[in-house]
mmCIF file of the N, C-alpha and C atoms, coordinates in Angstrom:
data_MODEL
# 
_entry.id   MODEL 
# 
loop_
_atom_site.group_PDB 
_atom_site.id 
_atom_site.type_symbol 
_atom_site.label_atom_id 
_atom_site.label_alt_id 
_atom_site.label_comp_id 
_atom_site.label_asym_id 
_atom_site.label_entity_id 
_atom_site.label_seq_id 
_atom_site.pdbx_PDB_ins_code 
_atom_site.Cartn_x 
_atom_site.Cartn_y 
_atom_site.Cartn_z 
_atom_site.occupancy 
_atom_site.B_iso_or_equiv 
_atom_site.pdbx_formal_charge 
_atom_site.auth_seq_id 
_atom_site.auth_comp_id 
_atom_site.auth_asym_id 
_atom_site.auth_atom_id 
_atom_site.pdbx_PDB_model_num 
ATOM 1   N N  . MET A 1 1  ? -138.007 -37.414 53.003 1.00 0.00 ? 1  MET A N  1 
ATOM 2   C CA . MET A 1 1  ? -139.441 -37.036 54.254 1.00 0.00 ? 1  MET A CA 1 
ATOM 3   C C  . MET A 1 1  ? -138.599 -35.204 54.711 1.00 0.00 ? 1  MET A C  1 
ATOM 4   N N  . PRO A 1 2  ? -138.825 -34.516 54.826 1.00 0.00 ? 2  PRO A N  1 
ATOM 5   C CA . PRO A 1 2  ? -137.331 -33.276 55.563 1.00 0.00 ? 2  PRO A CA 1 
ATOM 6   C C  . PRO A 1 2  ? -137.574 -33.924 56.857 1.00 0.00 ? 2  PRO A C  1 
ATOM 7   N N  . ASN A 1 3  ? -136.655 -32.723 57.568 1.00 0.00 ? 3  ASN A N  1 
ATOM 8   C CA . ASN A 1 3  ? -136.893 -33.628 59.332 1.00 0.00 ? 3  ASN A CA 1 
ATOM 9   C C  . ASN A 1 3  ? -137.395 -31.783 59.676 1.00 0.00 ? 3  ASN A C  1 
ATOM 10  N N  . THR A 1 4  ? -137.546 -32.759 60.428 1.00 0.00 ? 4  THR A N  1 
ATOM 11  C CA . THR A 1 4  ? -138.606 -31.369 61.369 1.00 0.00 ? 4  THR A CA 1 
ATOM 12  C C  . THR A 1 4  ? -138.092 -30.988 62.867 1.00 0.00 ? 4  THR A C  1 
ATOM 13  N N  . ASN A 1 5  ? -137.681 -31.946 62.778 1.00 0.00 ? 5  ASN A N  1 
ATOM 14  C CA . ASN A 1 5  ? -136.576 -31.136 64.183 1.00 0.00 ? 5  ASN A CA 1 
ATOM 15  C C  . ASN A 1 5  ? -135.714 -29.442 64.158 1.00 0.00 ? 5  ASN A C  1 
ATOM 16  N N  . MET A 1 6  ? -136.069 -29.095 65.011 1.00 0.00 ? 6  MET A N  1 
ATOM 17  C CA . MET A 1 6  ? -134.648 -27.601 64.791 1.00 0.00 ? 6  MET A CA 1 
ATOM 18  C C  . MET A 1 6  ? -133.687 -28.492 65.537 1.00 0.00 ? 6  MET A C  1 
ATOM 19  N N  . THR A 1 7  ? -132.651 -27.696 65.547 1.00 0.00 ? 7  THR A N  1 
ATOM 20  C CA . THR A 1 7  ? -131.562 -27.687 66.168 1.00 0.00 ? 7  THR A CA 1 
ATOM 21  C C  . THR A 1 7  ? -131.692 -26.956 67.214 1.00 0.00 ? 7  THR A C  1 
ATOM 22  N N  . LYS A 1 8  ? -129.995 -27.016 68.463 1.00 0.00 ? 8  LYS A N  1 
ATOM 23  C CA . LYS A 1 8  ? -130.156 -26.289 69.527 1.00 0.00 ? 8  LYS A CA 1 
ATOM 24  C C  . LYS A 1 8  ? -129.714 -24.838 69.564 1.00 0.00 ? 8  LYS A C  1 
ATOM 25  N N  . THR A 1 9  ? -128.900 -24.669 68.403 1.00 0.00 ? 9  THR A N  1 
ATOM 26  C CA . THR A 1 9  ? -128.903 -23.705 67.438 1.00 0.00 ? 9  THR A CA 1 
ATOM 27  C C  . THR A 1 9  ? -130.472 -22.521 67.506 1.00 0.00 ? 9  THR A C  1 
ATOM 28  N N  . GLN A 1 10 ? -130.641 -23.280 66.498 1.00 0.00 ? 10 GLN A N  1 
ATOM 29  C CA . GLN A 1 10 ? -132.587 -22.844 66.183 1.00 0.00 ? 10 GLN A CA 1 
ATOM 30  C C  . GLN A 1 10 ? -133.544 -22.088 67.580 1.00 0.00 ? 10 GLN A C  1 
ATOM 31  N N  . TRP A 1 11 ? -133.142 -23.219 68.326 1.00 0.00 ? 11 TRP A N  1 
ATOM 32  C CA . TRP A 1 11 ? -133.910 -22.981 69.752 1.00 0.00 ? 11 TRP A CA 1 
ATOM 33  C C  . TRP A 1 11 ? -132.922 -21.863 70.273 1.00 0.00 ? 11 TRP A C  1 
ATOM 34  N N  . VAL A 1 12 ? -132.241 -22.205 70.659 1.00 0.00 ? 12 VAL A N  1 
ATOM 35  C CA . VAL A 1 12 ? -131.345 -20.764 71.227 1.00 0.00 ? 12 VAL A CA 1 
ATOM 36  C C  . VAL A 1 12 ? -131.440 -19.325 70.610 1.00 0.00 ? 12 VAL A C  1 
ATOM 37  N N  . GLU A 1 13 ? -131.666 -19.409 69.136 1.00 0.00 ? 13 GLU A N  1 
ATOM 38  C CA . GLU A 1 13 ? -131.448 -17.719 68.603 1.00 0.00 ? 13 GLU A CA 1 
ATOM 39  C C  . GLU A 1 13 ? -132.882 -17.688 68.385 1.00 0.00 ? 13 GLU A C  1 
ATOM 40  N N  . LEU A 1 14 ? -134.090 -17.717 68.936 1.00 0.00 ? 14 LEU A N  1 
ATOM 41  C CA . LEU A 1 14 ? -135.391 -17.910 69.271 1.00 0.00 ? 14 LEU A CA 1 
ATOM 42  C C  . LEU A 1 14 ? -134.981 -17.386 70.302 1.00 0.00 ? 14 LEU A C  1 
ATOM 43  N N  . PHE A 1 15 ? -134.357 -18.037 71.416 1.00 0.00 ? 15 PHE A N  1 
ATOM 44  C CA . PHE A 1 15 ? -134.598 -17.920 72.783 1.00 0.00 ? 15 PHE A CA 1 
ATOM 45  C C  . PHE A 1 15 ? -134.865 -15.959 73.029 1.00 0.00 ? 15 PHE A C  1 
ATOM 46  N N  . ARG A 1 16 ? -132.891 -15.666 72.087 1.00 0.00 ? 16 ARG A N  1 
ATOM 47  C CA . ARG A 1 16 ? -132.240 -14.533 72.367 1.00 0.00 ? 16 ARG A CA 1 
ATOM 48  C C  . ARG A 1 16 ? -132.310 -13.626 71.521 1.00 0.00 ? 16 ARG A C  1 
ATOM 49  N N  . GLU A 1 17 ? -133.811 -14.238 70.605 1.00 0.00 ? 17 GLU A N  1 
ATOM 50  C CA . GLU A 1 17 ? -134.542 -13.201 69.793 1.00 0.00 ? 17 GLU A CA 1 
ATOM 51  C C  . GLU A 1 17 ? -136.028 -12.539 70.501 1.00 0.00 ? 17 GLU A C  1 
ATOM 52  N N  . THR A 1 18 ? -136.441 -13.259 71.281 1.00 0.00 ? 18 THR A N  1 
ATOM 53  C CA . THR A 1 18 ? -137.513 -12.904 72.158 1.00 0.00 ? 18 THR A CA 1 
ATOM 54  C C  . THR A 1 18 ? -137.137 -12.256 73.132 1.00 0.00 ? 18 THR A C  1 
ATOM 55  N N  . GLY A 1 19 ? -135.284 -12.162 73.725 1.00 0.00 ? 19 GLY A N  1 
ATOM 56  C CA . GLY A 1 19 ? -134.573 -11.724 74.886 1.00 0.00 ? 19 GLY A CA 1 
ATOM 57  C C  . GLY A 1 19 ? -134.559 -12.044 75.864 1.00 0.00 ? 19 GLY A C  1 
ATOM 58  N N  . LEU A 1 20 ? -134.175 -13.185 75.909 1.00 0.00 ? 20 LEU A N  1 
ATOM 59  C CA . LEU A 1 20 ? -134.648 -14.053 76.903 1.00 0.00 ? 20 LEU A CA 1 
ATOM 60  C C  . LEU A 1 20 ? -132.542 -14.207 77.073 1.00 0.00 ? 20 LEU A C  1 
ATOM 61  N N  . ASP A 1 21 ? -131.704 -13.329 77.901 1.00 0.00 ? 21 ASP A N  1 
ATOM 62  C CA . ASP A 1 21 ? -130.414 -14.378 78.559 1.00 0.00 ? 21 ASP A CA 1 
ATOM 63  C C  . ASP A 1 21 ? -130.007 -15.301 78.817 1.00 0.00 ? 21 ASP A C  1 
ATOM 64  N N  . GLU A 1 22 ? -129.070 -15.294 79.970 1.00 0.00 ? 22 GLU A N  1 
ATOM 65  C CA . GLU A 1 22 ? -128.075 -16.610 79.577 1.00 0.00 ? 22 GLU A CA 1 
ATOM 66  C C  . GLU A 1 22 ? -128.774 -16.733 80.719 1.00 0.00 ? 22 GLU A C  1 
ATOM 67  N N  . ALA A 1 23 ? -129.018 -16.155 81.969 1.00 0.00 ? 23 ALA A N  1 
ATOM 68  C CA . ALA A 1 23 ? -129.673 -16.035 83.169 1.00 0.00 ? 23 ALA A CA 1 
ATOM 69  C C  . ALA A 1 23 ? -131.525 -17.263 83.397 1.00 0.00 ? 23 ALA A C  1 
ATOM 70  N N  . THR A 1 24 ? -132.755 -16.152 82.244 1.00 0.00 ? 24 THR A N  1 
ATOM 71  C CA . THR A 1 24 ? -133.245 -16.700 81.649 1.00 0.00 ? 24 THR A CA 1 
ATOM 72  C C  . THR A 1 24 ? -133.334 -17.849 81.068 1.00 0.00 ? 24 THR A C  1 
ATOM 73  N N  . MET A 1 25 ? -132.483 -18.186 80.173 1.00 0.00 ? 25 MET A N  1 
ATOM 74  C CA . MET A 1 25 ? -132.852 -19.442 79.751 1.00 0.00 ? 25 MET A CA 1 
ATOM 75  C C  . MET A 1 25 ? -132.275 -20.584 80.799 1.00 0.00 ? 25 MET A C  1 
ATOM 76  N N  . ARG A 1 26 ? -131.294 -20.389 81.733 1.00 0.00 ? 26 ARG A N  1 
ATOM 77  C CA . ARG A 1 26 ? -131.266 -21.123 82.882 1.00 0.00 ? 26 ARG A CA 1 
ATOM 78  C C  . ARG A 1 26 ? -132.714 -21.236 83.182 1.00 0.00 ? 26 ARG A C  1 
ATOM 79  N N  . GLN A 1 27 ? -133.585 -20.220 84.615 1.00 0.00 ? 27 GLN A N  1 
ATOM 80  C CA . GLN A 1 27 ? -134.092 -20.293 84.642 1.00 0.00 ? 27 GLN A CA 1 
ATOM 81  C C  . GLN A 1 27 ? -135.275 -21.037 83.640 1.00 0.00 ? 27 GLN A C  1 
ATOM 82  N N  . TRP A 1 28 ? -135.937 -21.636 82.973 1.00 0.00 ? 28 TRP A N  1 
ATOM 83  C CA . TRP A 1 28 ? -136.216 -22.305 82.126 1.00 0.00 ? 28 TRP A CA 1 
ATOM 84  C C  . TRP A 1 28 ? -136.256 -23.337 81.717 1.00 0.00 ? 28 TRP A C  1 
ATOM 85  N N  . HIS A 1 29 ? -134.519 -23.928 81.244 1.00 0.00 ? 29 HIS A N  1 
ATOM 86  C CA . HIS A 1 29 ? -134.487 -25.324 82.783 1.00 0.00 ? 29 HIS A CA 1 
ATOM 87  C C  . HIS A 1 29 ? -134.634 -25.477 83.527 1.00 0.00 ? 29 HIS A C  1 
ATOM 88  N N  . ARG A 1 30 ? -134.361 -24.936 84.413 1.00 0.00 ? 30 ARG A N  1 
ATOM 89  C CA . ARG A 1 30 ? -134.719 -25.334 85.593 1.00 0.00 ? 30 ARG A CA 1 
ATOM 90  C C  . ARG A 1 30 ? -136.895 -25.887 86.142 1.00 0.00 ? 30 ARG A C  1 
ATOM 91  N N  . LEU A 1 31 ? -137.103 -24.531 85.745 1.00 0.00 ? 31 LEU A N  1 
ATOM 92  C CA . LEU A 1 31 ? -138.662 -24.416 85.933 1.00 0.00 ? 31 LEU A CA 1 
ATOM 93  C C  . LEU A 1 31 ? -138.969 -26.401 85.220 1.00 0.00 ? 31 LEU A C  1 
ATOM 94  N N  . PHE A 1 32 ? -138.559 -26.834 83.380 1.00 0.00 ? 32 PHE A N  1 
ATOM 95  C CA . PHE A 1 32 ? -138.722 -27.372 83.358 1.00 0.00 ? 32 PHE A CA 1 
ATOM 96  C C  . PHE A 1 32 ? -138.041 -28.933 83.559 1.00 0.00 ? 32 PHE A C  1 
ATOM 97  N N  . GLU A 1 33 ? -137.527 -28.612 83.875 1.00 0.00 ? 33 GLU A N  1 
ATOM 98  C CA . GLU A 1 33 ? -136.928 -29.988 85.122 1.00 0.00 ? 33 GLU A CA 1 
ATOM 99  C C  . GLU A 1 33 ? -137.110 -30.307 86.257 1.00 0.00 ? 33 GLU A C  1 
ATOM 100 N N  . GLN A 1 34 ? -137.955 -29.317 86.595 1.00 0.00 ? 34 GLN A N  1 
ATOM 101 C CA . GLN A 1 34 ? -138.640 -29.113 88.103 1.00 0.00 ? 34 GLN A CA 1 
ATOM 102 C C  . GLN A 1 34 ? -140.034 -29.793 88.298 1.00 0.00 ? 34 GLN A C  1 
ATOM 103 N N  . ARG A 1 35 ? -140.481 -29.430 86.942 1.00 0.00 ? 35 ARG A N  1 
ATOM 104 C CA . ARG A 1 35 ? -142.172 -29.817 86.301 1.00 0.00 ? 35 ARG A CA 1 
ATOM 105 C C  . ARG A 1 35 ? -142.426 -30.993 85.989 1.00 0.00 ? 35 ARG A C  1 
ATOM 106 N N  . HIS A 1 36 ? -141.437 -30.966 85.138 1.00 0.00 ? 36 HIS A N  1 
ATOM 107 C CA . HIS A 1 36 ? -141.490 -32.204 83.653 1.00 0.00 ? 36 HIS A CA 1 
ATOM 108 C C  . HIS A 1 36 ? -140.110 -32.979 83.646 1.00 0.00 ? 36 HIS A C  1 
ATOM 109 N N  . PRO A 1 37 ? -139.639 -33.657 84.496 1.00 0.00 ? 37 PRO A N  1 
ATOM 110 C CA . PRO A 1 37 ? -138.242 -34.235 83.768 1.00 0.00 ? 37 PRO A CA 1 
ATOM 111 C C  . PRO A 1 37 ? -138.235 -34.987 82.417 1.00 0.00 ? 37 PRO A C  1 
ATOM 112 N N  . ALA A 1 38 ? -139.511 -35.561 82.199 1.00 0.00 ? 38 ALA A N  1 
ATOM 113 C CA . ALA A 1 38 ? -139.087 -36.853 81.559 1.00 0.00 ? 38 ALA A CA 1 
ATOM 114 C C  . ALA A 1 38 ? -139.730 -35.262 80.066 1.00 0.00 ? 38 ALA A C  1 
ATOM 115 N N  . GLN A 1 39 ? -140.662 -35.251 80.072 1.00 0.00 ? 39 GLN A N  1 
ATOM 116 C CA . GLN A 1 39 ? -140.629 -34.194 78.826 1.00 0.00 ? 39 GLN A CA 1 
ATOM 117 C C  . GLN A 1 39 ? -139.047 -33.058 78.906 1.00 0.00 ? 39 GLN A C  1 
ATOM 118 N N  . HIS A 1 40 ? -138.947 -33.019 79.506 1.00 0.00 ? 40 HIS A N  1 
ATOM 119 C CA . HIS A 1 40 ? -137.451 -31.674 79.414 1.00 0.00 ? 40 HIS A CA 1 
ATOM 120 C C  . HIS A 1 40 ? -136.726 -33.308 78.790 1.00 0.00 ? 40 HIS A C  1 
ATOM 121 N N  . GLN A 1 41 ? -136.186 -33.704 79.356 1.00 0.00 ? 41 GLN A N  1 
ATOM 122 C CA . GLN A 1 41 ? -135.223 -35.245 78.454 1.00 0.00 ? 41 GLN A CA 1 
ATOM 123 C C  . GLN A 1 41 ? -135.131 -35.162 77.138 1.00 0.00 ? 41 GLN A C  1 
ATOM 124 N N  . ALA A 1 42 ? -137.086 -35.624 76.824 1.00 0.00 ? 42 ALA A N  1 
ATOM 125 C CA . ALA A 1 42 ? -137.417 -35.726 75.770 1.00 0.00 ? 42 ALA A CA 1 
ATOM 126 C C  . ALA A 1 42 ? -137.186 -34.686 74.814 1.00 0.00 ? 42 ALA A C  1 
ATOM 127 N N  . PHE A 1 43 ? -137.294 -32.663 75.013 1.00 0.00 ? 43 PHE A N  1 
ATOM 128 C CA . PHE A 1 43 ? -137.203 -32.428 74.249 1.00 0.00 ? 43 PHE A CA 1 
ATOM 129 C C  . PHE A 1 43 ? -136.150 -31.851 74.338 1.00 0.00 ? 43 PHE A C  1 
ATOM 130 N N  . LEU A 1 44 ? -134.416 -32.525 74.967 1.00 0.00 ? 44 LEU A N  1 
ATOM 131 C CA . LEU A 1 44 ? -133.071 -31.785 75.535 1.00 0.00 ? 44 LEU A CA 1 
ATOM 132 C C  . LEU A 1 44 ? -133.053 -33.142 73.496 1.00 0.00 ? 44 LEU A C  1 
ATOM 133 N N  . GLU A 1 45 ? -133.369 -34.485 73.521 1.00 0.00 ? 45 GLU A N  1 
ATOM 134 C CA . GLU A 1 45 ? -132.995 -35.544 72.486 1.00 0.00 ? 45 GLU A CA 1 
ATOM 135 C C  . GLU A 1 45 ? -133.501 -34.664 70.883 1.00 0.00 ? 45 GLU A C  1 
ATOM 136 N N  . TRP A 1 46 ? -134.681 -33.619 71.153 1.00 0.00 ? 46 TRP A N  1 
ATOM 137 C CA . TRP A 1 46 ? -135.646 -33.806 69.864 1.00 0.00 ? 46 TRP A CA 1 
ATOM 138 C C  . TRP A 1 46 ? -134.726 -32.438 69.834 1.00 0.00 ? 46 TRP A C  1 
ATOM 139 N N  . LEU A 1 47 ? -133.969 -31.858 70.011 1.00 0.00 ? 47 LEU A N  1 
ATOM 140 C CA . LEU A 1 47 ? -133.284 -30.482 69.776 1.00 0.00 ? 47 LEU A CA 1 
ATOM 141 C C  . LEU A 1 47 ? -131.755 -31.521 69.397 1.00 0.00 ? 47 LEU A C  1 
ATOM 142 N N  . GLN A 1 48 ? -131.665 -32.953 69.411 1.00 0.00 ? 48 GLN A N  1 
ATOM 143 C CA . GLN A 1 48 ? -130.838 -33.643 68.316 1.00 0.00 ? 48 GLN A CA 1 
ATOM 144 C C  . GLN A 1 48 ? -129.185 -33.261 69.454 1.00 0.00 ? 48 GLN A C  1 
ATOM 145 N N  . ILE A 1 49 ? -129.487 -32.613 70.549 1.00 0.00 ? 49 ILE A N  1 
ATOM 146 C CA . ILE A 1 49 ? -128.445 -32.944 71.750 1.00 0.00 ? 49 ILE A CA 1 
ATOM 147 C C  . ILE A 1 49 ? -128.274 -34.147 72.404 1.00 0.00 ? 49 ILE A C  1 
ATOM 148 N N  . PRO A 1 50 ? -126.906 -34.565 72.254 1.00 0.00 ? 50 PRO A N  1 
ATOM 149 C CA . PRO A 1 50 ? -125.707 -35.464 72.707 1.00 0.00 ? 50 PRO A CA 1 
ATOM 150 C C  . PRO A 1 50 ? -126.085 -35.636 73.705 1.00 0.00 ? 50 PRO A C  1 
ATOM 151 N N  . ALA A 1 51 ? -126.141 -36.691 74.544 1.00 0.00 ? 51 ALA A N  1 
ATOM 152 C CA . ALA A 1 51 ? -127.122 -37.482 75.165 1.00 0.00 ? 51 ALA A CA 1 
ATOM 153 C C  . ALA A 1 51 ? -125.663 -36.975 76.821 1.00 0.00 ? 51 ALA A C  1 
ATOM 154 N N  . GLU A 1 52 ? -124.760 -37.031 76.352 1.00 0.00 ? 52 GLU A N  1 
ATOM 155 C CA . GLU A 1 52 ? -123.877 -36.491 77.195 1.00 0.00 ? 52 GLU A CA 1 
ATOM 156 C C  . GLU A 1 52 ? -124.287 -35.041 77.698 1.00 0.00 ? 52 GLU A C  1 
ATOM 157 N N  . GLU A 1 53 ? -124.138 -34.100 76.676 1.00 0.00 ? 53 GLU A N  1 
ATOM 158 C CA . GLU A 1 53 ? -124.828 -32.702 76.995 1.00 0.00 ? 53 GLU A CA 1 
ATOM 159 C C  . GLU A 1 53 ? -125.962 -32.840 77.399 1.00 0.00 ? 53 GLU A C  1 
ATOM 160 N N  . VAL A 1 54 ? -126.938 -33.785 77.287 1.00 0.00 ? 54 VAL A N  1 
ATOM 161 C CA . VAL A 1 54 ? -128.819 -33.862 77.418 1.00 0.00 ? 54 VAL A CA 1 
ATOM 162 C C  . VAL A 1 54 ? -127.755 -33.591 79.163 1.00 0.00 ? 54 VAL A C  1 
ATOM 163 N N  . ALA A 1 55 ? -127.795 -35.001 79.686 1.00 0.00 ? 55 ALA A N  1 
ATOM 164 C CA . ALA A 1 55 ? -127.312 -34.979 80.957 1.00 0.00 ? 55 ALA A CA 1 
ATOM 165 C C  . ALA A 1 55 ? -126.814 -34.081 81.947 1.00 0.00 ? 55 ALA A C  1 
ATOM 166 N N  . GLN A 1 56 ? -125.732 -33.159 81.374 1.00 0.00 ? 56 GLN A N  1 
ATOM 167 C CA . GLN A 1 56 ? -125.467 -31.460 82.011 1.00 0.00 ? 56 GLN A CA 1 
ATOM 168 C C  . GLN A 1 56 ? -126.153 -30.888 82.364 1.00 0.00 ? 56 GLN A C  1 
ATOM 169 N N  . ILE A 1 57 ? -127.090 -30.436 80.905 1.00 0.00 ? 57 ILE A N  1 
ATOM 170 C CA . ILE A 1 57 ? -127.805 -29.652 81.177 1.00 0.00 ? 57 ILE A CA 1 
ATOM 171 C C  . ILE A 1 57 ? -128.808 -29.815 82.178 1.00 0.00 ? 57 ILE A C  1 
ATOM 172 N N  . ARG A 1 58 ? -129.031 -31.001 82.385 1.00 0.00 ? 58 ARG A N  1 
ATOM 173 C CA . ARG A 1 58 ? -130.252 -31.877 82.956 1.00 0.00 ? 58 ARG A CA 1 
ATOM 174 C C  . ARG A 1 58 ? -129.884 -31.403 84.552 1.00 0.00 ? 58 ARG A C  1 
ATOM 175 N N  . GLN A 1 59 ? -128.404 -31.871 84.872 1.00 0.00 ? 59 GLN A N  1 
ATOM 176 C CA . GLN A 1 59 ? -127.485 -32.361 86.094 1.00 0.00 ? 59 GLN A CA 1 
ATOM 177 C C  . GLN A 1 59 ? -128.359 -30.384 86.719 1.00 0.00 ? 59 GLN A C  1 
ATOM 178 N N  . HIS A 1 60 ? -127.546 -29.741 85.925 1.00 0.00 ? 60 HIS A N  1 
ATOM 179 C CA . HIS A 1 60 ? -127.238 -28.493 86.289 1.00 0.00 ? 60 HIS A CA 1 
ATOM 180 C C  . HIS A 1 60 ? -128.311 -27.026 86.171 1.00 0.00 ? 60 HIS A C  1 
ATOM 181 N N  . SER A 1 61 ? -129.911 -28.307 86.111 1.00 0.00 ? 61 SER A N  1 
ATOM 182 C CA . SER A 1 61 ? -130.877 -28.070 85.649 1.00 0.00 ? 61 SER A CA 1 
ATOM 183 C C  . SER A 1 61 ? -131.532 -27.193 87.435 1.00 0.00 ? 61 SER A C  1 
ATOM 184 N N  . ARG A 1 62 ? -131.203 -28.889 88.306 1.00 0.00 ? 62 ARG A N  1 
ATOM 185 C CA . ARG A 1 62 ? -131.843 -29.655 89.515 1.00 0.00 ? 62 ARG A CA 1 
ATOM 186 C C  . ARG A 1 62 ? -131.452 -28.590 90.938 1.00 0.00 ? 62 ARG A C  1 
# 
């Protein structure tokens, strides 16, 4: 069965190709964390981001 998950790199590439810069991506994470924290956690895990990095992303998003 093929891996259907995306990687963090693939996701960031998509964001960049649509014109999102670092500040906009941080804002996206902030909104995601504020509105849907459990889903934000699940999404970051789906991207196969290590737990320590997930914790850092979520902390910076608060």
